[in-house]
C-alpha positions as CSV (number, residue, x, y, z in Angstrom):
1,X,102.5,84.8,-45.1
2,X,104.9,85.3,-47.8
3,X,105.6,89.1,-48.6
4,X,105.0,89.1,-52.3
5,X,105.4,93.0,-52.6
6,X,108.9,93.0,-51.1
7,X,111.2,95.0,-53.2
8,X,108.4,96.2,-55.6
9,X,108.7,99.6,-56.9
10,X,105.4,101.8,-56.8
11,X,104.7,105.2,-58.2
12,X,101.6,106.8,-56.5
13,X,100.4,110.1,-57.8
14,X,98.4,112.3,-55.4
15,X,100.2,110.8,-52.5
16,X,100.2,113.6,-50.1
17,X,96.5,113.5,-49.2
18,X,93.2,111.5,-49.5
19,X,93.2,108.0,-50.9
20,X,96.9,108.2,-51.9
21,X,98.0,109.2,-48.4
22,X,96.1,106.4,-46.9
23,X,97.5,103.9,-49.4
24,X,101.0,104.8,-48.5
25,X,100.1,103.6,-44.8
26,X,99.3,100.2,-46.1
27,X,102.4,99.8,-48.1
28,X,105.0,101.0,-45.6
29,X,105.4,97.7,-43.7
30,X,106.0,95.7,-46.9
31,X,109.6,96.6,-47.6
32,X,108.8,98.4,-50.9
33,X,110.1,101.3,-52.9
34,X,107.7,104.2,-53.0
35,X,108.0,107.1,-55.5
36,X,105.5,109.4,-54.1
37,X,104.3,112.3,-56.4
38,X,102.5,115.4,-55.2
39,X,102.2,118.9,-56.7
40,X,104.5,120.7,-54.3
41,X,107.5,119.9,-52.2
42,X,105.6,121.4,-49.1
43,X,102.8,118.9,-49.6
44,X,105.1,116.2,-48.3
45,X,105.3,117.4,-44.8
46,X,102.4,115.2,-43.5
47,X,103.8,112.2,-45.4
48,X,107.4,112.7,-44.1
49,X,105.8,112.8,-40.5
50,X,103.8,109.7,-41.0
51,X,107.1,107.8,-42.4
52,X,109.1,109.0,-39.4
53,X,106.5,107.7,-37.0
54,X,106.1,104.4,-38.8
55,X,109.8,103.8,-38.7
56,X,109.9,104.5,-34.9
57,X,107.3,101.7,-34.2
58,X,107.6,99.2,-37.1
59,X,110.6,97.5,-38.4
60,X,110.6,98.0,-42.2
61,X,113.0,98.8,-45.0
62,X,110.7,100.5,-47.4
63,X,112.5,103.1,-49.4
64,X,110.7,106.5,-50.0
65,X,111.4,108.9,-52.7
66,X,109.5,112.3,-52.8
67,X,108.9,113.7,-56.3
68,X,107.2,116.9,-56.7
69,X,105.4,117.5,-60.0
70,X,102.8,120.0,-60.9
71,X,100.4,117.7,-62.8
72,X,98.5,120.5,-64.3
73,X,101.6,121.6,-66.3
74,X,102.1,119.5,-69.3
75,X,105.9,120.5,-69.5
76,X,106.5,119.1,-66.1
77,X,104.6,115.9,-67.0
78,X,106.8,115.4,-70.1
79,X,109.9,116.2,-68.0
80,X,108.7,113.6,-65.3
81,X,108.2,111.0,-68.0
82,X,111.9,111.4,-69.1
83,X,113.2,111.3,-65.7
84,X,111.2,108.5,-64.2
85,X,112.1,106.2,-67.2
86,X,115.7,106.9,-67.1
87,X,116.4,107.5,-63.4
88,X,114.2,104.8,-61.7
89,X,114.2,102.0,-64.3
90,X,111.9,99.0,-63.3
91,X,108.5,100.2,-62.0
92,X,106.3,97.3,-60.9
93,X,103.1,99.4,-60.0
94,X,101.7,102.6,-61.2
95,X,98.9,104.1,-59.2
96,X,97.2,106.9,-61.0
97,X,95.5,108.4,-58.1
98,X,95.9,112.3,-58.4
99,X,92.7,114.2,-59.5
100,X,91.1,117.4,-59.1
101,X,87.3,118.3,-59.3
102,X,85.4,121.4,-60.4
103,X,81.7,120.8,-60.0
104,X,79.3,123.3,-61.8
105,X,77.3,123.6,-64.9
106,X,79.0,123.4,-68.3
107,X,77.8,126.9,-69.3
108,X,79.8,128.3,-66.3
109,X,83.1,126.7,-67.2
110,X,86.0,128.7,-68.6
111,X,88.7,127.4,-70.9
112,X,91.3,127.6,-68.1
113,X,89.2,125.4,-65.9
114,X,88.7,123.1,-68.6
115,X,92.2,122.8,-69.5
116,X,93.2,122.3,-65.7
117,X,90.9,119.4,-65.3
118,X,92.1,117.9,-68.5
119,X,95.7,118.2,-67.6
120,X,95.5,116.7,-64.2
121,X,92.9,114.1,-64.7
122,X,93.7,112.8,-68.2
123,X,97.0,114.2,-69.6
124,X,99.0,113.5,-66.3
125,X,97.9,109.7,-66.2
126,X,98.9,109.6,-70.0
127,X,102.3,110.9,-69.2
128,X,102.8,108.5,-66.3
129,X,101.8,105.6,-68.2
130,X,104.1,106.6,-71.2
131,X,107.0,106.7,-68.6
132,X,106.6,103.3,-67.3
133,X,105.1,101.3,-70.3
134,X,108.2,100.7,-72.3
135,X,110.0,99.0,-69.4
136,X,106.8,97.1,-68.4
137,X,106.6,95.6,-71.9
138,X,110.3,94.8,-71.9
139,X,110.0,93.0,-68.6
140,X,106.7,91.6,-69.5
141,X,105.0,92.4,-66.2
142,X,103.6,95.4,-64.4
143,X,100.3,96.7,-62.9
144,X,98.6,100.0,-63.7
145,X,95.8,101.0,-61.3
146,X,93.6,104.1,-62.0
147,X,91.5,105.5,-59.3
148,X,88.6,106.9,-61.5
149,X,85.0,107.7,-60.2
150,X,81.5,106.3,-60.7
151,X,80.9,109.5,-62.8
152,X,83.0,107.9,-65.5
153,X,80.0,105.6,-66.0
154,X,77.0,107.5,-64.4
155,X,76.2,111.1,-65.4
156,X,75.7,113.5,-62.6
157,X,74.6,117.2,-62.9
158,X,77.3,119.7,-62.5
159,X,79.9,117.0,-63.4
160,X,80.1,117.3,-67.2
161,X,83.7,118.2,-67.4
162,X,85.0,116.3,-64.6
163,X,83.0,113.2,-65.7
164,X,84.5,113.6,-69.3
165,X,88.0,113.4,-67.9
166,X,87.2,110.4,-66.0
167,X,85.4,108.7,-68.8
168,X,88.3,109.7,-71.2
169,X,90.8,107.9,-68.9
170,X,88.5,105.0,-68.6
171,X,88.2,104.5,-72.4
172,X,92.1,105.3,-72.9
173,X,93.1,102.5,-70.3
174,X,90.5,100.0,-71.4
175,X,91.9,100.2,-74.9
176,X,95.5,100.0,-73.5
177,X,94.5,96.8,-71.7
178,X,93.9,95.2,-75.0
179,X,97.1,96.4,-76.4
180,X,99.4,95.2,-73.5
181,X,97.8,92.1,-71.9
182,X,99.8,89.9,-73.9
183,X,103.0,91.3,-72.2
184,X,101.5,90.3,-68.8
185,X,100.7,93.9,-67.9
186,X,97.5,94.3,-65.8
187,X,95.3,97.5,-66.3
188,X,92.8,97.9,-63.3
189,X,90.2,100.5,-63.0
190,X,88.8,101.4,-59.5
191,X,85.5,103.4,-59.5
192,X,84.9,104.9,-56.1
193,X,81.6,106.7,-55.4
194,X,81.7,110.1,-53.4
195,X,84.6,109.9,-51.0
196,X,85.5,112.3,-48.2
197,X,88.6,113.9,-49.6
198,X,90.0,117.3,-50.4
199,X,88.4,117.3,-53.9
200,X,85.2,118.5,-52.1
201,X,84.9,122.0,-50.7
202,X,85.0,122.5,-47.0
203,X,81.3,123.3,-47.0
204,X,80.3,120.1,-49.0
205,X,82.4,117.9,-46.6
206,X,80.9,119.5,-43.6
207,X,77.4,118.9,-45.0
208,X,77.8,115.4,-46.7
209,X,80.9,113.6,-45.4
210,X,78.8,111.2,-43.3
211,X,77.3,110.0,-46.4
212,X,80.6,109.5,-48.3
213,X,83.1,106.7,-48.4
214,X,86.1,106.8,-46.0
215,X,89.4,107.3,-47.9
216,X,91.1,104.9,-45.8
217,X,88.5,102.3,-46.9
218,X,89.0,103.0,-50.5
219,X,92.8,102.8,-50.0
220,X,92.4,99.4,-48.3
221,X,90.4,98.2,-51.2
222,X,93.2,99.4,-53.7
223,X,95.6,97.7,-51.3
224,X,93.8,94.4,-51.6
225,X,93.7,94.7,-55.3
226,X,97.4,95.3,-55.4
227,X,98.0,92.0,-53.4
228,X,95.8,90.0,-55.6
229,X,97.5,91.3,-58.8
230,X,100.5,89.3,-57.8
231,X,98.6,86.3,-59.0
232,X,100.0,85.9,-62.4
233,X,97.1,84.0,-63.9
234,X,94.4,86.4,-63.4
235,X,93.7,90.1,-63.9
236,X,91.1,92.1,-61.9
237,X,89.8,94.5,-64.4
238,X,87.2,96.9,-62.8
239,X,86.1,97.3,-59.2
240,X,83.2,99.8,-58.2
241,X,82.7,100.9,-54.7
242,X,79.8,103.0,-53.5
243,X,78.7,104.3,-50.1
244,X,76.3,102.0,-48.4
245,X,73.6,104.5,-48.8
246,X,74.1,105.0,-52.4
247,X,75.1,107.9,-54.4
248,X,74.7,111.4,-53.1
């Protein structure tokens, strides 16, 4: 089968764990260029080990660039926007996967927690999109995939601020889709239900992970969407994934 992803350049945020980490596994054999973003240089240890082991057993020529950015820091986001657009040039795929969660009643939130959620879950994707959009418009192609959450559409108790950030990103990118589809740019939103990643506390994972989605399965779904997005005449817009047993 023809490798339609060969030599394509990807940015993946939140690449060092969870869905992002699993997605890297699916992309590595396809001779792609991966710009992997995580919050700290130390976060890449597990990824570098994965790449080393993959190279030993699989013949592939994927290029890996590790790029640490504190996505809660708006100044670092602005710096990344400038550096990515000037240093890396053509970006074919942007996967906005990074996210954090704070789950409690609105009355118990403080402004620092509010700002942190807004910065990582909404402002950071805005910055990443800004960094790649001019060149995507110029080349009249590109795919932006946002890993959102079913909470963007469905209210859950103790998720008011988290849900607001996801709903904000949904609305922002649905409007963006209308603005850029004439340039051949695809905007795809993925809505997973509860997924067993580190966004949950260890206590919650111990109690509920058996009822959650597996991050590898969500990543495989995103990978299949990536492959389908190479079909120029169609755009997948929204994919919703829930645990077989329903919401928690």
